[in-house]
Structures are given as structure tokens and as C-alpha cells.
C-alpha positions, 0 to 999 in steps of 0.5 A, spaced: 261 270 336 267 275 337 266 282 337 271 287 333 270 294 334 275 299 329 277 306 331 279 308 325 278 307 317 281 300 316 282 298 309 276 294 306 281 288 305 283 287 312 275 287 315 273 282 309 278 277 313 273 277 318 267 272 317 260 273 318 259 267 322 264 268 327 265 276 327 261 282 328 264 288 326 263 295 329 257 298 333 258 292 338 258 293 346 263 290 350 268 288 344 273 282 344 278 286 340 280 293 338 283 295 331 286 301 330 291 305 326 293 312 330 287 313 335 289 314 342 287 309 347 291 313 353 284 316 356 280 310 353 276 305 358 277 298 357 271 294 358 272 287 361 270 283 355 277 286 351 282 281 350 286 284 344 288 290 341 291 290 334 295 296 331 295 297 323 302 300 323 308 299 327 308 305 332 304 303 338 305 310 342 298 311 342 297 305 346 297 305 354 302 298 354 303 297 361 295 298 363 294 293 357 299 288 360 296 289 367 289 287 364 291 281 360 290 285 354 294 283 348 297 288 343 299 287 337 303 291 331 304 290 324 312 290 323 314 290 316 307 290 313 309 298 311 316 297 310 317 298 302 313 304 303 317 307 308 323 305 304 321 308 298 320 314 302 327 314 305 330 313 298 326 319 295 328 324 301 336 321 299 335 324 292 332 330 295 337 331 299 343 331 294 339 335 289 334 341 290 329 338 286 323 341 289 326 348 290 328 347 283 320 345 280 318 351 285 323 356 281 321 354 274 313 355 276 315 362 278 318 364 271 314 369 267 314 372 260 317 369 254 323 365 253 322 361 259 327 356 256 332 361 256 331 363 263 331 356 265 338 355 262 341 361 265 338 360 272 339 352 273 346 353 276 343 355 282 340 348 283 346 343 281 347 338 286 351 332 288 350 324 286 348 319 291 353 314 288 360 313 292 357 317 298 357 314 304 350 312 308 350 310 315 343 306 317 341 306 325 337 300 326 336 294 321 330 292 322 325 291 316 325 298 314 333 299 315 335 293 312 331 294 305 334 301 305 341 299 306 340 294 300 337 298 295 342 304 297 347 299 296 344 297 289 345 305 287 352 305 288 352 308 296 357 305 300 353 303 306 354 302 313 349 299 318 349 299 326 344 294 330 346 291 336 340 287 336 339 285 329 335 278 328 338 273 324 332 272 319 334 280 318 341 279 317 340 273 312 337 278 308 342 284 308 346 285 302 354 282 303 355 289 300 353 293 307 358 293 312 357 293 319 359 298 324 361 295 331 360 302 335 355 308 333 360 313 333 363 309 327 357 311 323 356 318 326 363 321 325 364 318 318 357 318 314 355 323 309 348 321 310 345 318 316 338 314 316 335 313 323 330 306 324 329 305 331 323 304 335 322 309 340 324 307 347 327 310 353 334 309 351 333 312 344 329 318 346 333 324 343 338 320 341 340 325 337 342 331 342 347 336 342 353 331 344 351 326 339 350 331 334 357 334 335 360 328 332 357 328 325 361 331 320 359 339 318 356 337 311 352 331 313 345 330 312 340 326 317 334 323 316 329 321 321 322 317 318 322 313 325 319 317 330 320 325 331 322 324 339 328 320 337 331 328 336 333 333 340 329 339 336 333 345 339 339 341 339 338 339 331 336 347 330 342 349 333 346 344 329 343 347 323 344 354 324 351 353 326 353 349 320 355 343 324 349 339 320 347 340 313 340 338 312 335 334 316 329 331 313 324 328 317 316 326 317 314 329 323 312 336 323 313 341 328 312 349 328 320 350 330 322 345 324 318 349 319 321 355 321 328 353 319 330 353 311 335 347 312 329 343 314 325 338 310 319 336 313 314 331 310 307 330 312 307 324 316 307 320 309 311 314 311 306 309 311 301 313 306 300 308 300 294 304 298 299 298 298 301 299 305 294 301 308 291 294 305 298 290 308 297 293 315 290 291 315 290 285 313 296 283 318 292 286 324 286 283 322 289 276 322 293 277 328 287 278 332 283 272 329 289 267 330 289 270 338 281 270 339 280 263 335 287 259 338 290 263 343 296 264 339 300 270 339 305 273 334 307 280 333 305 282 340 309 288 343 307 287 350 307 279 351 311 274 348 310 270 342 307 264 343 304 260 337 302 252 338 299 248 332 291 248 334 288 241 333 281 242 336 282 240 343 280 245 349 285 250 350 287 255 356 291 261 355 293 265 361 296 271 362 301 272 368 306 276 371 313 273 370 314 269 377 317 263 379 313 257 379 307 259 375 307 253 371 307 249 376 301 252 379 297 252 373 299 244 372 297 242 379 290 246 378 289 243 371 291 236 374 286 237 380 280 237 376 282 230 373 284 232 366 291 231 362 295 236 359 297 234 352 301 240 350 304 246 354 308 252 352 310 258 356 314 264 354 316 270 358 318 277 356 320 282 361 315 282 367 310 278 363 309 271 361 304 267 357 302 260 358 298 256 353 296 249 354 292 244 350 287 239 354 285 232 353 278 232 350 273 230 356 266 232 357 265 231 364 270 236 366 268 243 367 272 248 364 269 254 367 271 251 374 278 250 371 278 258 369 275 260 376 281 256 379 286 259 375 284 266 376 285 265 384 293 264 383 296 270 385 300 274 379 295 271 374 292 277 370 287 273 365 285 266 363 281 264 357 279 258 355 278 256 348 274 250 346 274 246 339 268 250 336 272 256 337 267 259 342 271 262 348 269 264 355 272 270 356 
């Protein structure tokens, strides 16, 4: 039986996918898998039993990826599961940037005395805005969320331009033909009325909006950031706003300095805060854990390559290892030395790490635990798992 520990509140729909005959959920010592949302694992001591971590959401800044990789722990996230929720919030923010809706509502509520209707008519000019139709929207990052924003903004009549040098073929097929392609980031920065950023936080994207890049923006431009707060240099953003080199900054990530500026619209990290998104993320994360624990297949990992191989009930071995030459040859040689045939084998790599998955012929005379022990002696091997036909794993 596999043990799953949840470190945040997880939607019941996701937990219900763990069938009781195979899984024990919570109050477990030595868990096989962790299921979480925003819980920080940076100071968490991983038990030797831990094989996988699933984050019910897209960002994994709360997980020490390098430490997990070195211990052969697969980390999953749920790309696309909350994409519609974030998309809708971005669209709502576009409307709020174009028209002072919130400010107008607050003003009306402050009106007192008689003839409120007359006061509204007399004062409403202070809250006039502009229309989104015909305005130019630049989208940086055309992943699951960016592509949805691009399509819906184009449907609203905006002139949409997207920039993403790493766009996947699948995503490209889903993007409307109305969305134009920018070949350089500067094309977005220098020409668009609205700019919405949808990229992961990495070393090359950290503070990608800084004093230098903000100088390229139009003085009446609006910047929307619903990806990660660290994508912007806050001091540079505030300076650009104060000197009217940027009209508005809308973000989902609150800090003290941002709250003090009236030209910043800060939301309380609502991007994925819908009932539907939480359910979608929980189900997707739970199924990723199940697929890996029961079959060794990896899908939507952020630290190891995705490796999927149909599981037909034969004994299966999964090997997490460094991406070094002749690893597959060494694995095959050791398996062959135990007088057992390899029926199928897949090997994939991702930067410095790799994963080898192989199916063996059914042979009751072969000691799978001995094969596991011999494979663990190979230099560069980080973890070996043996999955037997009944779904019981030797950790």
C-alpha cells in the first residue's frame, strides 16, 4: 500500500482518486508521496521512503528542486489545470485598467444625502475610461495561460501580439490566427498599449522588467503581471510610475512598497482561487502521483524528463540517474547478468538528470531485489525502483 501525505488542504475530488485498497492518505510515517499547494519544503527533511512530490498548481518555488533531483525524488506540477481561472482574472484586470470600475464603485458608496442619482450624473465624468477594442495587447509567454489570454483578447477586438521563443507545437496549433507573432521582445515593449507577462520564474526571467526594459515601454502603457512577483524589479516599476513612464501596474503579488503607490492595482493572489481550479489541480496532481507510483511513468515533472511507457503487467524497473554516458549500457549489462530479458526500454534526459524505464520478462526465478541492489552500485545512479505486476513497489 502506498502512503500519501498532504501538506495543504486538497480538494476532496482529488483525494477521492486514491483508492483505499492501494493508498493510505495522511497520518502516515514514511510517505511515498507528498501532495501540497503552497507549503514550503525548503526546510523539510525528506524521508528515505519519499519518491515523489506533486504540487497542485503551476509554480514550484516552494520546493527545493535540486535537492529532490539529487535524491531521485520526482517533482510534479499541474500546468494548465488553473489556466482558465488565471485567464479570466487577467481579462478582468484588463477591463479594470481600461475603465476605473473599482474607483467608481467606491465613490458611489461614499455618496450621502438626497438626490444620489443627480450626484452620480454630475460626478461620473471623473470615472470615464477607454475601450479595449482596437488597443494593442502584447503577451510575453504563450503557454497554457498566455495562449488563452491571447485568443480571448483577440475575440474582444484587441490587436494581439505574442512573443515566446519556446512555444510548443501543441500550443501553437491552439492560438488564433488573429494573434500576430513578435520575433523580438522589444517589439512588444515598444509598441503595445497593454503588456501581460506569462513566463515562469527562472534565472533568465528574474527581474526581466527592470530599469532598462521599462525605458522601452510607451509612457501610457499598462503592465500586467499574474505570473510571479519576482519577474519585476519593484524599485524600477515604482520609479517608472512616479515619473510617468508607465501608466499602471496590475499584479497578483502584494508587497508593502506596491501598496503605497496609487498607480498600482494589487490583488490578493487570486489567480487560481476558484473552486474549479482547485478541483482541477488536485485531480491532476493526484493522478500524476498515482501514475508514477504504480507504473513508474512520469508526466509533467519539473525536474526529471517526462517518460511514459504503456504498462502491461511485466516487472518494471525505474532508474533515476545523472545524465552521463554509458548509463543505459551499464543498466542493461547488469540486468542481463541476472539472466533475464529486457522487453522494452525507454531513456530520456533533462539537463543534468535522466530516467531509464525498462520492462523485464516474467521470471519467478529472478530476484528483483538483487537486481535493484546491483543497479544502485552504479556510479551516478540516484534511485532505483522496482514495480512488480501486482503494483507493489520495492522502495
